[in-house]
C-alpha positions as a printed Julia matrix, in Angstrom:
317×3 Matrix{Float64}:
  -0.12     0.29     0.0
   1.29     3.32    -0.54
  -1.15     5.38     1.94
  -3.13     5.13     4.3
  -5.71     6.93     6.47
  -5.63     8.75     9.26
  -7.83     6.77    11.89
  -7.28     5.55    15.59
  -5.61     3.3     15.0
  -1.43     3.21    14.8
  -0.02     2.68    11.61
   2.01    -0.68    10.89
   5.73    -0.94    11.41
   7.58     1.15     8.74
   4.02     3.37     7.94
   4.65     7.51     8.81
   2.74    10.64     8.38
   3.68    11.56     5.02
   6.0     15.46     5.52
   4.32    16.44     2.42
   1.0     15.24     3.24
   0.03    14.8      6.88
  -3.45    13.56     6.29
  -1.57    10.39     4.54
   0.74     7.9      5.52
   4.1      6.77     3.66
   6.3      3.94     3.93
   9.86     4.84     5.48
  12.55     1.96     4.48
  15.4      2.88     6.39
  17.2      5.04     3.7
  14.87     6.84     1.95
  10.83     7.64     1.34
   8.73     5.89    -0.85
   7.38     7.46    -3.8
   3.66     8.04    -3.7
   1.52     5.73    -5.03
   4.42     3.46    -5.72
   3.5      0.92    -3.32
  -0.14     0.51    -4.86
   1.51     0.16    -8.88
   4.1     -2.91    -6.65
   0.59    -3.95    -5.45
  -1.13    -4.2     -8.56
   1.73    -5.53   -10.87
   2.51    -8.66    -7.54
  -1.31    -9.1     -8.1
  -0.89    -9.88   -11.9
   1.93   -11.61   -11.49
   0.28   -14.32    -8.62
  -2.9    -14.65   -10.44
  -0.38   -15.94   -13.4
   2.18   -17.8    -11.59
   0.63   -18.68    -8.69
   1.53   -20.38    -6.17
   5.09   -19.59    -7.42
   4.09   -15.49    -7.11
   2.79   -15.91    -3.39
   5.66   -16.74    -1.96
   8.11   -14.77    -3.73
   5.62   -12.03    -2.36
   6.1    -13.16     1.15
   9.55   -13.29     0.94
   9.37    -9.29    -0.05
  10.59    -7.5      2.96
   9.09    -3.81     2.25
   5.61    -5.37     2.51
   4.16    -5.1      6.29
   1.9     -8.73     6.91
  -1.4     -7.12     6.45
  -0.56    -6.07     3.36
   0.74    -9.68     1.92
  -2.48   -10.93     3.53
  -4.64    -8.19     2.17
  -2.74    -9.7     -1.3
  -2.84   -13.22    -0.56
  -6.64   -13.01    -0.18
  -7.0    -10.77    -3.13
  -5.23   -13.41    -5.6
  -7.14   -16.65    -3.66
 -10.16   -14.57    -4.56
  -9.18   -14.2     -8.39
  -8.14   -17.85    -8.44
 -10.81   -19.26    -7.24
 -13.28   -16.89    -9.81
 -11.44   -18.37   -12.53
 -11.7    -21.6    -11.78
 -15.67   -21.52   -11.28
 -15.69   -19.48   -14.56
 -13.86   -22.69   -16.26
 -15.77   -25.17   -13.81
 -18.69   -23.77   -12.94
 -19.76   -26.99   -11.13
 -16.78   -27.49    -8.98
 -18.45   -24.15    -7.09
 -22.26   -25.09    -6.85
 -22.1    -28.03    -4.99
 -20.0    -31.12    -3.36
 -22.04   -34.28    -3.3
 -22.42   -35.49    -0.02
 -21.72   -39.1      0.78
 -25.15   -39.83     1.18
 -25.99   -37.81    -2.2
 -22.53   -39.17    -4.14
 -23.53   -42.69    -4.26
 -27.45   -42.28    -5.14
 -28.23   -42.7     -9.04
 -30.99   -40.95   -10.33
 -34.06   -43.19   -10.96
 -35.14   -43.86   -14.48
 -38.75   -42.28   -13.73
 -36.69   -38.85   -12.93
 -34.58   -39.24   -16.19
 -38.22   -39.66   -18.22
 -36.67   -43.07   -19.21
 -39.84   -45.22   -20.38
 -40.89   -48.41   -18.32
 -40.23   -52.11   -19.56
 -44.23   -52.22   -19.74
 -44.21   -49.13   -21.71
 -41.83   -50.3    -24.37
 -41.97   -54.27   -24.56
 -45.1    -55.03   -26.94
 -47.27   -57.52   -24.96
 -47.47   -61.31   -25.83
 -50.79   -60.8    -27.5
 -49.85   -58.58   -30.05
 -46.61   -61.0    -30.41
 -48.95   -64.03   -31.09
 -51.11   -62.13   -33.26
 -48.68   -61.42   -35.92
 -48.8    -63.69   -38.97
 -45.71   -66.27   -39.39
 -44.14   -65.55   -43.1
 -44.86   -68.27   -45.39
 -42.5    -70.04   -47.05
 -40.74   -68.73   -50.37
 -39.45   -72.5    -51.42
 -40.1    -76.33   -51.5
 -37.75   -79.42   -51.59
 -39.16   -81.49   -53.71
 -39.56   -85.1    -51.61
 -38.1    -88.36   -53.23
 -40.93   -90.62   -54.45
 -39.0    -93.11   -57.15
 -39.59   -96.25   -55.27
 -42.54   -95.89   -53.65
 -46.19   -97.08   -54.29
 -48.73   -94.14   -55.92
 -50.86   -93.97   -52.68
 -48.06   -92.83   -50.63
 -47.1    -89.35   -53.11
 -49.58   -87.32   -52.39
 -49.5    -86.86   -48.69
 -45.49   -86.58   -49.23
 -46.02   -83.95   -51.67
 -48.64   -81.76   -49.67
 -45.94   -82.22   -46.67
 -43.6    -80.46   -48.4
 -45.92   -77.59   -49.91
 -46.48   -79.37   -53.27
 -49.08   -80.85   -55.57
 -49.23   -83.75   -57.37
 -49.47   -83.18   -61.22
 -49.28   -85.55   -64.54
 -49.56   -89.72   -63.27
 -48.04   -91.53   -66.18
 -48.24   -95.31   -66.5
 -45.53   -97.16   -68.09
 -45.54  -101.04   -68.7
 -42.86  -102.43   -66.82
 -41.86  -106.62   -66.44
 -39.68  -105.91   -63.51
 -41.0   -103.14   -61.67
 -43.92  -104.36   -59.72
 -47.32  -102.53   -60.33
 -48.21   -99.18   -58.6
 -44.92   -98.33   -58.09
 -43.04   -94.88   -59.18
 -40.46   -95.22   -61.79
 -39.45   -91.4    -62.17
 -40.62   -88.47   -60.88
 -40.31   -84.77   -62.46
 -39.42   -82.37   -60.95
 -36.45   -84.74   -59.75
 -35.88   -85.74   -55.76
 -34.29   -83.04   -53.7
 -35.0    -80.03   -56.16
 -35.8    -76.47   -54.59
 -38.71   -75.07   -56.68
 -41.78   -72.69   -55.87
 -44.56   -74.49   -53.28
 -47.45   -75.08   -54.96
 -45.62   -76.36   -57.72
 -46.85   -79.69   -59.27
 -44.77   -82.98   -59.46
 -45.06   -85.22   -62.55
 -45.11   -89.29   -61.85
 -44.81   -92.12   -64.06
 -45.48   -95.29   -62.49
 -45.4    -98.65   -63.85
 -48.71  -100.7    -65.03
 -47.06  -103.91   -64.64
 -45.9   -106.24   -67.85
 -47.85  -105.67   -71.36
 -50.74  -107.83   -71.92
 -49.56  -111.01   -74.16
 -51.23  -110.63   -77.55
 -54.08  -113.76   -77.92
 -54.17  -115.64   -80.95
 -57.17  -115.74   -83.41
 -58.1   -118.69   -84.81
 -59.84  -118.74   -87.82
 -62.46  -121.07   -89.18
 -61.37  -123.55   -92.04
 -62.24  -122.28   -95.52
 -64.71  -124.6    -97.21
 -62.6   -126.77   -99.66
 -63.31  -125.45  -103.46
 -64.68  -127.99  -106.17
 -62.01  -129.69  -107.35
 -61.79  -127.96  -110.25
 -60.62  -125.11  -109.78
 -57.61  -126.7   -107.67
 -57.08  -123.83  -105.28
 -55.12  -124.71  -101.98
 -57.07  -124.35   -98.41
 -54.34  -121.07   -96.83
 -53.59  -122.31   -93.77
 -53.39  -120.34   -90.68
 -51.01  -120.43   -88.21
 -50.67  -118.83   -84.78
 -48.08  -116.6    -83.74
 -45.84  -117.62   -80.73
 -46.47  -115.04   -77.37
 -43.14  -112.55   -77.59
 -40.93  -112.83   -74.46
 -40.64  -109.5    -73.0
 -36.96  -108.27   -73.54
 -35.15  -107.93   -70.33
 -34.04  -104.35   -69.03
 -30.28  -104.36   -69.76
 -28.89  -103.82   -66.18
 -25.16  -103.31   -67.57
 -23.4   -105.35   -64.52
 -25.69  -103.69   -62.01
 -28.2   -105.7    -59.66
 -31.97  -105.76   -61.24
 -34.19  -103.27   -59.45
 -37.46  -102.13   -59.58
 -35.77   -98.44   -59.3
 -35.04   -98.07   -62.7
 -31.04   -97.98   -61.61
 -28.86   -99.39   -64.07
 -25.22   -98.81   -64.85
 -25.63   -98.08   -68.28
 -24.42   -94.39   -69.32
 -27.12   -92.16   -70.93
 -29.21   -92.04   -67.76
 -29.32   -88.95   -64.99
 -27.36   -88.94   -62.16
 -28.38   -90.17   -58.68
 -28.33   -87.89   -56.13
 -31.3    -88.21   -54.15
 -31.74   -92.15   -53.89
 -35.11   -93.94   -53.36
 -35.2    -95.15   -49.46
 -35.02   -98.58   -50.55
 -31.87   -98.3    -52.91
 -29.52  -100.59   -50.13
 -31.99  -103.66   -50.75
 -31.5   -103.59   -54.44
 -27.86  -102.69   -53.9
 -24.8   -103.79   -51.6
 -23.98  -100.27   -50.31
 -21.38   -99.35   -48.02
 -22.21   -98.84   -43.96
 -21.99   -94.66   -44.49
 -23.97   -94.97   -48.3
 -26.33   -92.39   -46.19
 -24.18   -89.39   -45.25
 -22.53   -89.08   -48.56
 -23.2    -85.52   -50.46
 -22.22   -86.7    -53.84
 -24.3    -89.02   -56.3
 -24.0    -92.78   -56.8
 -21.4    -94.43   -57.83
 -20.0    -98.21   -58.02
 -17.0    -98.8    -56.35
 -14.12  -100.47   -57.34
 -15.1   -103.28   -54.96
 -18.21  -103.74   -56.4
 -20.16  -101.7    -52.73
 -22.25   -98.71   -53.79
 -21.69   -94.88   -52.15
 -23.1    -91.52   -52.24
 -19.93   -90.08   -53.11
 -19.21   -89.8    -56.6
 -17.93   -85.96   -57.47
 -16.03   -86.13   -54.63
 -12.21   -85.69   -54.18
 -12.51   -88.54   -51.99
 -14.89   -90.97   -53.5
 -14.39   -94.75   -52.8
 -11.52   -93.41   -50.8
 -11.88   -96.91   -48.5
 -13.32   -99.11   -51.68
 -10.25   -98.81   -54.01
 -12.0    -95.76   -55.6
 -14.52   -95.03   -57.72
 -15.29   -97.4    -60.8
 -18.09   -95.79   -62.23
 -22.03   -93.92   -62.1
 -25.2    -95.3    -61.25
 -27.84   -93.96   -63.54
 -31.97   -93.74   -63.22
 -33.42   -94.63   -66.6
């Protein structure tokens, strides 16, 4: 401070009545009077440096011997206020409130924050149950070859398909009523409601009956016309199916090339063919192995790997 009012209290140490102005006090450092107003100019400079260099500035201020202790406390308090005000401006929440131990652990409830309750956002079971389930977009054609025609309609209905045209074909090998082929083939992916056409065995074809004609009346000897002789044609023997070395079967499966590869064999296949133990686990088409057994590993890198390798495919005619 550069000046001090004349009150009833005694001035602090080092402060005396100003010889140039009796109404004010002036600091005497022991050798010379301080310039008028220089103390306050020094205080202002120190306060600025204290704010910028807090708390180093406070330490330097307290080492200033020319200031009295009250002046030092006033400057310290002023700097503290300025620092606290600066902190409050940059981080206002630090001055608003200090949470107590009880409120620090408390968490706002969901209702106070405006969060919806689970019952309000969760759909009811009645609404979920009322939503319709999506209808399938594709259907897989079941294997019908080797089964009876009567079992085809329910199998197709279970797969979402319908029975199409049924063609009867005579066969001397395949029993009557057994499905010989189907279109589309088993395992195909089609649209729901697609009609599946079947070729069904009608059994052996009827043998032609010999028709005997009555002999004509002999003509008079004058004509000497010989009487024609009518002979009965022999009944044709049905030509057996050429299996090309494969076992006879009612499924139409042969080793003769030219038919369709079999990816979905009939369930009764192993009743006519010597299948390997893992026949049903194969992911390829049906083939004959080198040891004479049959596998579903055709077209795979490990086809008949435990049976001397692949010999030839099996075809459906």
